[in-house]
C-alpha positions as CSV (number, residue, x, y, z in Angstrom):
1,X,48.6,-80.8,-106.6
2,X,48.4,-77.2,-105.7
3,X,45.9,-75.6,-103.3
4,X,45.5,-72.0,-102.2
5,X,44.6,-70.8,-98.8
6,X,43.5,-67.3,-98.1
7,X,44.1,-65.3,-94.9
8,X,43.8,-61.9,-93.3
9,X,45.7,-59.4,-91.3
10,X,44.2,-57.2,-88.6
11,X,45.1,-53.7,-89.5
12,X,47.6,-52.1,-87.0
13,X,48.5,-49.2,-85.7
14,X,71.5,-39.6,-112.2
15,X,74.0,-38.9,-112.1
16,X,75.7,-41.3,-114.6
17,X,79.4,-41.7,-114.0
18,X,81.7,-43.3,-116.5
19,X,82.8,-46.7,-115.3
20,X,86.4,-45.8,-115.7
21,X,86.0,-43.2,-112.9
22,X,84.2,-45.6,-110.4
23,X,86.3,-46.3,-107.3
24,X,85.4,-50.0,-107.8
25,X,86.1,-50.1,-111.5
26,X,88.0,-53.1,-112.9
27,X,91.1,-51.4,-114.3
28,X,92.2,-52.5,-117.7
29,X,96.0,-52.3,-117.0
30,X,96.5,-52.2,-113.3
31,X,94.9,-55.0,-111.2
32,X,92.7,-54.0,-108.4
33,X,94.2,-53.9,-104.9
34,X,92.6,-54.6,-101.5
35,X,93.5,-51.2,-100.1
36,X,92.2,-49.1,-103.0
37,X,89.5,-51.2,-104.6
38,X,88.3,-54.2,-102.6
39,X,88.2,-53.0,-99.0
40,X,85.5,-50.4,-99.7
41,X,83.3,-53.1,-101.2
42,X,83.9,-55.6,-98.3
43,X,83.3,-52.9,-95.6
44,X,80.1,-51.8,-97.3
45,X,78.5,-55.2,-98.0
46,X,80.1,-57.8,-95.7
47,X,81.4,-56.6,-92.3
48,X,78.0,-56.2,-90.7
49,X,78.0,-60.0,-90.3
50,X,81.7,-60.8,-90.8
51,X,83.1,-59.6,-87.5
52,X,83.5,-60.9,-83.9
53,X,80.3,-61.9,-82.0
54,X,78.2,-62.1,-85.1
55,X,76.7,-64.9,-87.2
56,X,79.3,-65.3,-90.0
57,X,82.1,-67.8,-89.4
58,X,85.0,-65.4,-90.0
59,X,85.8,-61.7,-89.7
60,X,86.6,-59.6,-92.8
61,X,87.8,-56.4,-91.1
62,X,91.3,-56.3,-92.5
63,X,93.5,-57.5,-95.4
64,X,94.9,-60.1,-93.0
65,X,91.4,-61.4,-92.4
66,X,90.3,-61.4,-96.0
67,X,93.3,-62.7,-97.8
68,X,93.1,-66.4,-96.7
69,X,89.5,-66.4,-98.0
70,X,90.0,-64.7,-101.3
71,X,89.2,-67.7,-103.6
72,X,86.2,-68.7,-101.5
73,X,84.9,-65.1,-101.6
74,X,85.3,-65.0,-105.4
75,X,83.3,-68.2,-105.7
76,X,80.5,-67.0,-103.5
77,X,80.1,-63.6,-105.1
78,X,80.3,-65.1,-108.6
79,X,77.4,-67.4,-107.7
80,X,75.5,-64.5,-106.2
81,X,75.3,-66.4,-102.9
82,X,77.1,-63.6,-101.0
83,X,76.2,-61.1,-99.9
84,X,72.8,-62.7,-99.1
85,X,70.1,-60.7,-100.8
86,X,67.0,-62.3,-102.4
87,X,64.7,-59.5,-103.7
88,X,64.0,-59.6,-107.4
89,X,65.5,-56.3,-108.7
90,X,62.6,-55.8,-111.1
91,X,60.3,-54.9,-108.1
92,X,61.0,-52.2,-105.7
93,X,64.1,-50.5,-104.3
94,X,65.3,-51.3,-100.8
95,X,67.4,-49.2,-98.5
96,X,69.2,-52.2,-97.0
97,X,70.0,-53.9,-100.4
98,X,73.4,-55.7,-99.8
99,X,73.7,-57.1,-103.3
100,X,76.8,-56.2,-105.3
101,X,76.7,-54.2,-108.5
102,X,78.2,-55.9,-111.6
103,X,81.2,-53.6,-111.4
104,X,81.8,-54.5,-107.7
105,X,81.6,-58.2,-108.5
106,X,84.0,-57.9,-111.4
107,X,86.4,-55.9,-109.2
108,X,86.6,-58.7,-106.6
109,X,87.0,-61.4,-109.3
110,X,89.8,-59.4,-111.0
111,X,91.5,-58.9,-107.7
112,X,91.5,-62.6,-106.8
113,X,92.7,-63.5,-110.3
114,X,95.6,-61.1,-109.9
115,X,96.7,-62.9,-106.7
116,X,94.8,-60.8,-104.2
117,X,97.4,-58.0,-103.7
118,X,97.2,-55.7,-100.8
119,X,98.5,-52.8,-102.8
120,X,100.2,-49.5,-101.7
121,X,98.9,-47.1,-99.1
122,X,96.4,-47.9,-96.5
123,X,92.9,-49.3,-96.6
124,X,90.0,-47.1,-95.5
125,X,89.0,-47.5,-91.9
126,X,86.8,-50.5,-91.3
127,X,83.3,-49.7,-90.0
128,X,83.0,-49.0,-86.3
129,X,80.7,-51.3,-84.3
130,X,80.0,-51.3,-80.6
131,X,81.5,-54.1,-78.6
132,X,79.6,-57.2,-78.0
133,X,78.0,-57.7,-81.4
134,X,75.7,-54.7,-81.4
135,X,75.0,-53.5,-85.0
136,X,73.4,-50.0,-84.9
137,X,74.5,-48.2,-88.0
138,X,76.0,-45.4,-86.0
139,X,78.3,-47.8,-84.1
140,X,77.0,-46.7,-80.7
141,X,75.9,-49.1,-78.0
142,X,72.3,-49.5,-77.0
143,X,70.7,-47.0,-74.5
144,X,69.1,-49.9,-72.7
145,X,70.3,-53.6,-72.5
146,X,68.3,-56.3,-70.9
147,X,69.8,-59.8,-70.6
148,X,68.0,-63.0,-69.7
149,X,69.1,-63.5,-66.1
150,X,69.9,-67.2,-66.6
151,X,71.9,-69.4,-68.9
152,X,69.6,-71.7,-70.9
153,X,71.0,-75.2,-71.5
154,X,70.1,-76.7,-74.8
155,X,70.0,-80.5,-75.2
156,X,72.2,-82.1,-77.9
157,X,69.3,-83.8,-79.8
158,X,65.6,-84.3,-79.9
159,X,62.8,-81.7,-80.3
160,X,62.4,-78.7,-78.1
161,X,59.1,-76.7,-77.9
162,X,58.5,-73.0,-78.2
163,X,58.5,-71.7,-74.6
164,X,58.4,-68.5,-72.6
165,X,60.6,-67.0,-69.9
166,X,59.8,-63.7,-68.1
167,X,61.6,-60.9,-66.3
168,X,60.6,-57.5,-65.0
169,X,61.0,-54.6,-67.5
170,X,63.5,-52.1,-66.0
171,X,61.5,-49.2,-67.2
172,X,58.2,-47.7,-66.3
173,X,57.5,-45.1,-68.9
174,X,56.4,-45.1,-72.6
175,X,59.2,-44.3,-75.0
176,X,59.9,-44.7,-78.7
177,X,62.6,-47.0,-79.9
178,X,64.7,-45.9,-82.9
179,X,66.1,-49.5,-83.2
180,X,65.9,-52.8,-81.3
181,X,68.3,-55.7,-81.6
182,X,68.1,-59.2,-80.1
183,X,71.4,-61.0,-79.7
184,X,70.7,-64.8,-79.3
185,X,73.7,-65.7,-77.3
186,X,74.0,-68.8,-79.5
187,X,73.6,-68.5,-83.2
188,X,73.9,-72.2,-84.1
189,X,71.1,-73.4,-81.8
190,X,68.6,-70.6,-82.1
191,X,65.6,-70.9,-84.4
192,X,64.0,-67.7,-83.2
193,X,63.6,-65.3,-80.3
194,X,60.6,-62.9,-80.0
195,X,60.6,-60.3,-77.2
196,X,57.2,-59.0,-76.0
197,X,56.1,-56.7,-73.3
198,X,53.2,-58.2,-71.3
199,X,51.4,-58.3,-67.9
200,X,51.2,-61.6,-66.1
201,X,47.8,-63.3,-65.7
202,X,45.9,-62.2,-62.6
203,X,47.3,-63.7,-59.4
204,X,50.6,-65.0,-60.8
205,X,54.1,-64.0,-60.0
206,X,57.6,-65.1,-61.2
207,X,59.1,-68.1,-59.5
208,X,60.5,-71.5,-60.1
209,X,58.7,-74.2,-62.1
210,X,58.7,-76.1,-65.4
211,X,59.6,-74.1,-68.5
212,X,56.7,-75.8,-70.2
213,X,54.3,-78.5,-69.1
214,X,56.6,-81.5,-68.3
215,X,59.7,-79.4,-69.2
216,X,62.8,-78.7,-67.1
217,X,62.5,-76.8,-63.8
218,X,63.8,-73.2,-64.1
219,X,63.4,-69.8,-62.6
220,X,61.6,-66.9,-64.4
221,X,58.3,-68.7,-65.0
222,X,54.9,-67.7,-63.8
223,X,53.6,-69.5,-60.7
224,X,50.3,-69.3,-58.9
225,X,47.1,-67.9,-60.3
226,X,46.1,-68.8,-63.9
227,X,49.6,-69.8,-65.0
228,X,48.2,-71.9,-67.8
229,X,47.7,-68.8,-69.8
230,X,51.4,-67.9,-69.5
231,X,52.3,-71.3,-70.9
232,X,50.3,-70.5,-74.0
233,X,52.7,-69.0,-76.6
234,X,49.9,-67.3,-78.6
235,X,46.7,-66.5,-76.8
236,X,48.2,-64.6,-73.8
237,X,50.4,-62.6,-76.1
238,X,47.4,-61.5,-78.3
239,X,45.3,-60.7,-75.2
240,X,47.9,-59.0,-73.0
241,X,50.5,-57.4,-75.2
242,X,48.2,-54.7,-76.7
243,X,49.1,-52.1,-79.3
244,X,52.6,-52.3,-80.6
245,X,54.0,-54.6,-77.9
246,X,53.6,-57.9,-79.6
247,X,57.0,-58.8,-80.8
248,X,58.7,-55.4,-80.5
249,X,62.1,-57.2,-80.9
250,X,63.1,-60.4,-82.6
251,X,65.9,-62.6,-83.8
252,X,65.8,-64.9,-86.8
253,X,68.7,-66.3,-88.8
254,X,70.1,-63.7,-91.1
255,X,68.2,-60.8,-89.6
256,X,69.6,-57.3,-89.3
257,X,69.3,-54.1,-87.3
258,X,67.3,-51.3,-88.9
259,X,67.4,-47.8,-87.4
260,X,64.3,-45.7,-88.0
261,X,64.8,-42.2,-89.4
262,X,64.4,-39.2,-87.1
263,X,61.0,-38.7,-85.7
264,X,59.8,-42.3,-86.2
265,X,60.1,-45.5,-84.2
266,X,58.4,-48.3,-82.3
267,X,56.3,-47.3,-79.2
268,X,57.5,-49.2,-76.2
269,X,54.6,-49.2,-73.7
270,X,56.6,-49.9,-70.5
271,X,54.1,-47.7,-68.7
272,X,51.4,-50.3,-69.2
273,X,53.2,-53.6,-69.5
274,X,55.6,-54.6,-66.7
275,X,57.3,-57.8,-67.9
276,X,59.5,-58.8,-70.8
277,X,58.5,-62.1,-72.2
278,X,61.2,-64.1,-74.0
279,X,59.5,-66.4,-76.5
280,X,62.4,-68.9,-77.2
281,X,62.8,-71.6,-79.7
282,X,66.0,-73.7,-79.8
283,X,67.0,-76.5,-82.1
284,X,69.5,-79.4,-81.3
285,X,73.0,-79.1,-83.0
286,X,74.3,-82.6,-82.0
287,X,76.1,-81.3,-78.9
288,X,75.0,-79.6,-75.7
289,X,74.7,-75.8,-76.1
290,X,74.2,-72.8,-73.8
291,X,72.4,-69.6,-74.7
292,X,71.8,-66.3,-72.8
293,X,70.1,-63.8,-75.1
294,X,69.9,-60.1,-74.6
295,X,67.9,-57.3,-76.2
296,X,69.3,-53.8,-76.9
297,X,67.2,-50.7,-77.4
298,X,68.2,-47.4,-78.9
299,X,65.8,-44.6,-78.0
300,X,64.6,-42.1,-80.6
301,X,65.9,-38.6,-79.9
302,X,63.8,-35.5,-80.3
303,X,60.2,-35.1,-81.3
304,X,58.4,-38.2,-82.5
305,X,56.0,-37.6,-85.5
306,X,55.0,-41.2,-86.4
307,X,54.9,-44.6,-84.7
308,X,55.5,-47.8,-86.5
309,X,53.3,-50.8,-86.2
310,X,54.2,-54.4,-87.1
311,X,51.7,-56.8,-88.5
312,X,51.6,-60.4,-89.7
313,X,49.3,-61.9,-92.3
314,X,47.4,-64.6,-90.5
315,X,46.0,-67.5,-92.6
316,X,42.5,-68.8,-92.2
317,X,41.0,-71.5,-94.4
318,X,38.6,-70.2,-97.0
319,X,37.8,-72.1,-100.1
320,X,35.5,-69.5,-101.6
321,X,36.7,-65.9,-101.1
322,X,39.4,-63.8,-99.3
323,X,38.6,-63.1,-95.7
324,X,38.6,-59.4,-94.9
325,X,40.8,-58.2,-92.1
326,X,39.2,-57.1,-88.9
327,X,39.0,-53.4,-88.0
328,X,41.1,-52.0,-85.2
329,X,44.8,-52.2,-84.3
330,X,44.9,-55.6,-82.5
331,X,46.2,-58.5,-84.5
332,X,46.5,-62.3,-84.1
333,X,50.2,-63.1,-84.0
334,X,50.7,-66.7,-84.8
335,X,49.2,-68.8,-87.7
336,X,48.2,-72.2,-86.6
337,X,46.0,-73.0,-89.7
338,X,48.6,-73.8,-92.4
339,X,47.0,-76.8,-94.1
340,X,49.2,-79.8,-94.6
341,X,51.5,-79.5,-97.6
342,X,51.2,-82.7,-99.7
343,X,54.3,-84.8,-100.3
344,X,56.2,-84.2,-103.5
345,X,54.3,-81.0,-104.3
346,X,56.8,-78.4,-105.7
347,X,54.4,-75.5,-105.9
348,X,52.0,-75.5,-102.9
349,X,50.6,-71.9,-102.7
350,X,49.3,-70.0,-99.6
351,X,47.9,-66.5,-99.9
352,X,47.3,-64.0,-97.0
353,X,45.2,-60.8,-97.6
354,X,45.4,-57.6,-95.5
355,X,42.6,-55.2,-95.8
356,X,43.8,-51.6,-95.3
357,X,41.0,-49.7,-93.5
358,X,43.0,-46.5,-92.9
359,X,45.4,-44.4,-94.9
360,X,48.8,-45.9,-94.1
361,X,52.5,-45.7,-95.1
362,X,54.2,-48.9,-95.8
363,X,57.9,-49.0,-94.7
364,X,59.0,-52.6,-95.1
365,X,58.4,-56.4,-95.2
366,X,59.5,-59.5,-93.5
367,X,59.3,-63.1,-94.6
368,X,59.3,-66.2,-92.4
369,X,58.9,-69.8,-93.7
370,X,60.9,-72.9,-92.9
371,X,62.8,-75.4,-95.1
372,X,60.0,-75.9,-97.7
373,X,59.7,-72.1,-98.3
374,X,60.3,-71.4,-102.0
375,X,59.2,-67.8,-102.7
376,X,57.0,-65.0,-101.4
377,X,55.5,-62.0,-103.3
378,X,53.7,-59.0,-101.9
379,X,51.1,-57.3,-104.2
380,X,49.1,-54.2,-103.3
381,X,45.7,-53.7,-105.0
382,X,44.6,-50.0,-104.8
383,X,40.9,-49.0,-104.6
384,X,40.8,-48.2,-108.3
385,X,41.8,-51.8,-109.1
386,X,45.4,-51.1,-110.0
387,X,47.9,-53.7,-108.8
388,X,51.6,-53.2,-107.9
389,X,54.1,-55.8,-106.9
390,X,56.2,-54.3,-104.1
391,X,58.4,-57.3,-103.3
392,X,59.2,-60.6,-104.9
393,X,61.6,-63.0,-103.2
394,X,62.0,-65.8,-105.8
395,X,64.5,-67.9,-103.8
396,X,63.8,-67.8,-100.1
397,X,66.6,-69.0,-97.8
398,X,65.7,-70.0,-94.3
399,X,69.3,-69.3,-93.1
400,X,69.1,-65.6,-94.3
401,X,65.8,-64.2,-93.3
402,X,66.5,-60.6,-94.4
403,X,64.1,-57.8,-93.8
404,X,63.2,-55.7,-96.8
405,X,63.2,-51.9,-96.0
406,X,61.7,-49.8,-98.8
407,X,64.0,-47.1,-100.0
408,X,60.9,-44.9,-100.5
409,X,57.9,-45.7,-98.3
410,X,54.7,-46.3,-100.1
411,X,51.5,-44.5,-99.4
412,X,48.6,-46.9,-99.4
413,X,45.0,-45.5,-99.2
414,X,42.2,-46.9,-97.2
415,X,40.3,-49.5,-99.2
416,X,43.4,-51.1,-100.6
417,X,44.5,-54.7,-99.9
418,X,47.9,-56.3,-99.7
419,X,48.4,-59.9,-100.7
420,X,51.3,-62.1,-99.5
421,X,51.6,-65.0,-101.8
422,X,53.9,-67.8,-100.6
423,X,55.0,-70.9,-102.5
424,X,56.3,-74.1,-100.8
425,X,58.4,-76.8,-102.4
426,X,57.9,-80.2,-100.7
427,X,59.6,-82.1,-103.5
428,X,62.9,-83.8,-103.9
429,X,64.1,-81.0,-106.1
430,X,64.3,-78.8,-102.9
431,X,67.8,-79.6,-101.5
432,X,66.8,-78.3,-98.1
433,X,63.8,-80.7,-97.9
434,X,64.5,-83.3,-95.2
435,X,61.6,-85.5,-96.2
436,X,59.8,-84.9,-99.5
437,X,57.8,-88.1,-99.1
438,X,56.1,-86.8,-96.0
439,X,53.1,-84.5,-95.5
440,X,54.2,-81.3,-93.8
441,X,52.2,-79.7,-90.9
442,X,52.4,-76.3,-89.2
443,X,54.6,-76.1,-86.2
444,X,57.6,-74.2,-84.7
445,X,60.0,-77.1,-85.6
446,X,62.2,-76.3,-88.6
447,X,61.3,-79.6,-90.3
448,X,57.7,-78.6,-90.3
449,X,56.6,-75.2,-91.7
450,X,55.0,-71.8,-91.2
451,X,53.4,-69.0,-93.2
452,X,54.4,-65.7,-91.4
453,X,54.8,-62.8,-93.7
454,X,54.9,-59.4,-92.1
455,X,54.6,-55.7,-92.9
456,X,55.6,-52.5,-91.0
457,X,53.2,-49.6,-91.2
458,X,52.5,-46.1,-89.8
459,X,48.9,-45.1,-89.3
460,X,47.3,-41.7,-89.0
461,X,45.2,-42.8,-86.1
462,X,48.2,-43.1,-83.7
463,X,48.7,-39.3,-83.5
464,X,47.3,-39.2,-79.9
465,X,49.7,-41.9,-78.8
466,X,52.6,-40.0,-80.3
467,X,51.5,-36.8,-78.7
468,X,51.4,-38.5,-75.3
469,X,54.9,-39.8,-75.7
470,X,56.2,-36.4,-76.7
471,X,54.8,-34.9,-73.6
472,X,56.7,-37.5,-71.5
473,X,60.0,-36.8,-73.1
C-alpha cells in the first residue's frame, strides 16, 4: 500500500586529458605507489573525516596510517560505499561531491593488488586542519567558539527525548557567518544537535531545574515565568527565533562544513536574540556516555552582498491537492504530521511542495529521514510548466547525511514550485529496519521516522538586512 502526503514550505528569506597523463592513472607497467598516486586521492576524498577528533574510526593522514587498512579500503571503494556520496550523477553537479572517478578507484585497486607499496620520494603534504576537529576548508580555527558549559551524561539504555539547554550568546551585534560547525562531543551517542538563537519567554531566567518535564535536574534551563514554552522543542523556536535564526548551526551524522563564497553567508542576529538554544537529542549506545558539544563560527570578511536562508519542507495532510506555501520569511521548523507508515510497505511516498513567491537563488539541499528512509528527489517546476530534477538520492543512508551543495547555483523565478519526494521502506528488505512488522510513527527517536528535507536560498528581499550588516562592520 502506498499513500502520498503533500506539504508546504514557508518561503524564506574541457579540457580532455589523456588518461595516460592523469596523476591518478593506473599505469600499465609500473604499479601505483602511495606517495605518487594514492596519497593525493586519499587526501582529497577521505581525510576530512579520517583524522583525529572526527567521526571516522581511523586516521588516514600518512602511509603508516593507510597501509594496515589497504585491503579494507579496496573493498569499500570497489563497492562504492566509500567515500560516502549518494547523489545520482545523472542529475546535477555538486561542489562537495566526494565520490571517486573510475580512474581513481582503479588506481587504489591496482595499488592494493601490487602490495600497497609506499614508493620513492615523499607523499604530498596532508591537508591542514585546525586542532580539535574543526573542518573549515582553509584549515583555520573558528573566529568564535561557544561550548555548552556542562558535561551531559547519557544513559546506557532506554529512550531519551529531544530537549533544550540554553546559555547566553557572547555577542551583541548582527554579523554574517561564512561557515558554522557543530562538534557533538560524542559522535556515537548523538542523533542530532540544532543550535538556535532565541529570547527566553517573558519573566524567565536561566537556572536549575529538570531538563524536560520529569527529566534529570540540571543547570542552563529556564526557570520562572512561562517556562513551559521553553520546554517546547518546536513552538517557541518558530515564534522566537525569527528570520534566519532557526537552526543556524546543526550536527547530523555524516554532515560536513560548507564555507560560503565571499560576500555571502548566514545572518546571525545576536543583536536581537540573546541566548543560544541547544536542541539536543541523544541515543543510548549500551554504555554510559558523556557529551559536551560546541559550535564554531567563522565570520564572513569584507562586504556582504547576499544572505542565505534555510528552509524545511513541512508536511501537512492533504488528500486532494498540494498546499501552497505561506507568504513571508517565517517557517515552521518541525514536521509532526508524518502519517503512520504501514508495516511491510517498501515504497511509502511523502511529498512536500515549496511555493516560490520571490525570485530566489538555490544553493543546496539537505535530507533528513531515519532508518526507513529509502530515497529523496527534488524537482523544480518553473512557471512555464517545465520540470527539472535537481537532486536524486536513490540510496539514502541515515549514517551519512551529506549536504548537497550545487556547483552552480540555480536561479528560480517567482511562481515556481519545488517538490521534495521521499520514499520509505518499512519492509524486511530494508536491512536497517528494526521492525518491519510494525507501523511507524513520527518522532525524534531513530526507530521512528521523520520527513525533513531542506533547501538553502538567497532572496532579493533581504537587501535591507544586508545593508544594515555592512554598516555595522
